[in-house]
C-alpha positions as CSV (number, residue, x, y, z in Angstrom):
1,X,116.1,124.2,74.4
2,X,116.6,121.7,71.6
3,X,118.6,119.6,74.1
4,X,115.6,119.5,76.4
5,X,113.3,118.4,73.6
6,X,115.7,115.5,72.8
7,X,116.5,114.6,76.5
8,X,113.0,115.1,78.1
9,X,110.2,115.5,75.6
10,X,111.0,112.8,73.0
11,X,111.8,110.1,75.6
12,X,108.5,110.9,77.3
13,X,106.6,110.6,74.0
14,X,108.5,107.3,73.2
15,X,107.8,105.9,76.7
16,X,104.1,106.8,76.3
17,X,103.8,105.1,72.9
18,X,105.7,102.0,74.0
19,X,103.5,101.5,77.2
20,X,100.3,102.0,75.2
21,X,101.5,99.5,72.6
22,X,102.4,96.9,75.3
23,X,99.0,97.4,77.0
24,X,97.1,97.2,73.7
25,X,98.9,94.0,72.6
26,X,98.8,92.3,76.0
27,X,95.3,93.1,77.3
28,X,91.7,92.5,76.1
29,X,89.7,95.7,75.9
30,X,88.3,96.4,79.4
31,X,90.7,93.8,81.0
32,X,92.0,94.9,84.4
33,X,95.1,93.8,86.4
34,X,95.6,94.8,90.0
35,X,99.0,96.1,90.8
36,X,98.6,97.6,94.3
37,X,95.5,95.9,95.6
38,X,92.4,97.8,94.4
39,X,94.2,101.2,94.6
40,X,96.3,100.9,91.4
41,X,95.2,98.8,88.4
42,X,96.0,98.7,84.7
43,X,92.7,98.6,82.8
44,X,92.8,98.8,79.1
45,X,90.4,101.3,77.5
46,X,90.5,103.7,74.5
47,X,89.5,107.3,74.9
48,X,88.2,109.1,71.9
49,X,88.0,112.4,73.8
50,X,90.6,114.5,75.6
51,X,91.7,114.2,79.2
52,X,89.5,112.1,81.5
53,X,87.1,111.3,78.6
54,X,85.9,114.8,78.0
55,X,84.4,115.4,74.5
56,X,84.1,111.7,73.7
57,X,81.3,112.1,71.2
58,X,81.9,110.8,67.7
59,X,81.3,114.0,65.7
60,X,83.2,113.8,62.4
61,X,85.0,117.1,62.9
62,X,86.1,116.2,66.4
63,X,89.4,114.5,65.3
64,X,90.4,117.6,63.2
65,X,89.5,120.0,66.0
66,X,91.3,118.0,68.7
67,X,94.4,117.7,66.4
68,X,94.4,121.5,65.8
69,X,94.0,122.3,69.5
70,X,96.8,119.8,70.3
71,X,99.1,121.3,67.7
72,X,98.3,124.9,68.8
73,X,99.1,123.8,72.4
74,X,102.4,122.3,71.2
75,X,103.4,125.5,69.3
76,X,102.4,127.6,72.4
77,X,104.5,125.4,74.7
78,X,107.4,125.4,72.3
79,X,107.4,129.2,72.3
80,X,107.1,129.4,76.1
81,X,110.0,126.9,76.2
82,X,112.1,129.1,73.9
83,X,111.5,132.2,76.0
84,X,111.9,130.7,79.4
85,X,115.2,131.5,81.2
86,X,114.6,129.2,84.2
87,X,115.7,125.6,84.1
88,X,112.9,124.4,86.4
89,X,110.3,126.1,84.1
90,X,111.9,124.7,80.9
91,X,112.0,121.1,82.3
92,X,108.3,121.4,83.3
93,X,107.4,122.7,79.9
94,X,109.4,119.9,78.2
95,X,107.4,117.3,80.3
96,X,104.1,118.9,79.0
97,X,105.5,118.9,75.5
98,X,106.5,115.3,75.6
99,X,103.1,114.2,76.9
100,X,101.4,116.3,74.2
101,X,103.6,114.7,71.5
102,X,102.7,111.2,72.7
103,X,99.0,111.8,72.6
104,X,99.1,113.7,69.3
105,X,101.2,111.0,67.6
106,X,98.9,108.3,68.7
107,X,95.7,110.2,67.7
108,X,97.2,110.8,64.3
109,X,99.3,107.7,63.6
110,X,97.7,105.1,65.8
111,X,96.9,102.8,62.9
112,X,100.6,102.8,61.9
113,X,101.7,102.3,65.5
114,X,99.4,99.5,66.3
115,X,98.6,97.7,63.1
116,X,101.4,98.8,60.7
117,X,98.7,100.4,58.4
118,X,99.4,103.9,57.1
119,X,96.0,105.4,57.8
120,X,95.5,108.9,59.3
121,X,93.4,109.7,62.3
122,X,93.2,106.8,64.7
123,X,91.2,109.4,66.7
124,X,91.7,108.0,70.2
125,X,94.3,107.2,72.8
126,X,94.9,104.1,74.9
127,X,94.4,104.8,78.6
128,X,95.2,102.2,81.2
129,X,96.3,103.7,84.5
130,X,93.4,103.2,86.9
131,X,93.6,104.6,90.4
132,X,91.0,104.8,93.2
133,X,89.5,103.2,96.2
134,X,86.8,100.7,95.7
135,X,84.2,102.1,93.3
136,X,85.6,105.7,93.7
137,X,87.9,105.7,90.7
138,X,89.8,108.5,89.0
139,X,89.2,108.6,85.2
140,X,91.6,106.4,83.3
141,X,94.8,108.0,82.0
142,X,98.2,107.2,80.4
143,X,101.9,108.1,80.7
144,X,101.5,111.2,78.5
145,X,98.6,112.5,80.7
146,X,100.8,111.8,83.7
147,X,103.7,113.9,82.4
148,X,101.4,116.7,81.3
149,X,99.8,116.8,84.7
150,X,103.2,116.7,86.5
151,X,104.6,119.4,84.3
152,X,101.5,121.6,85.0
153,X,101.7,121.0,88.7
154,X,105.5,121.9,88.7
155,X,104.8,125.1,86.8
156,X,102.1,126.1,89.3
157,X,104.4,125.3,92.2
158,X,107.1,127.4,90.6
159,X,104.8,130.4,89.9
160,X,103.3,130.3,93.4
161,X,106.4,129.8,95.5
162,X,109.5,130.7,93.5
163,X,108.8,133.1,90.6
164,X,108.2,136.1,92.8
165,X,111.2,135.4,95.0
166,X,113.4,135.2,91.9
167,X,111.9,138.5,90.5
168,X,112.5,140.2,93.9
169,X,116.2,139.0,94.0
170,X,116.7,140.5,90.5
171,X,115.0,143.8,91.4
172,X,117.0,144.2,94.6
């Protein structure tokens, strides 16, 4: 389990922070660069809420609440990772954990990451992946969000198509 954290989760968190730092230092806020026509663009924004801009209000307790929810999720995923016996499941959980680490580190230590200032609660994340067709755009997201989503989709696929088959093999 610890091996997965070091080989999957931490590299994902590192990749997430590095890509955000590159975007923040290379783009003006709101600047957009087309990568695949109008379908895939990098557009620099900062999201004070959670996934897809939910809970973006500026309530003073929001940062603490989001941090506590994020930490609770990390602890829950960590325990699921420890108890999982299936490699597919463990890798999926490690992806989710890596994405959660990346976003939590940025929310908490963004001032240090971006400006070299030790100040707690940056309170937002850099989002830059912008996909869609024409004006029909998916909400902006980042590398951490991508790995969280991929990990969740893999867990759903595993539980729908493989978990029961594995249980049936063990029972028979």
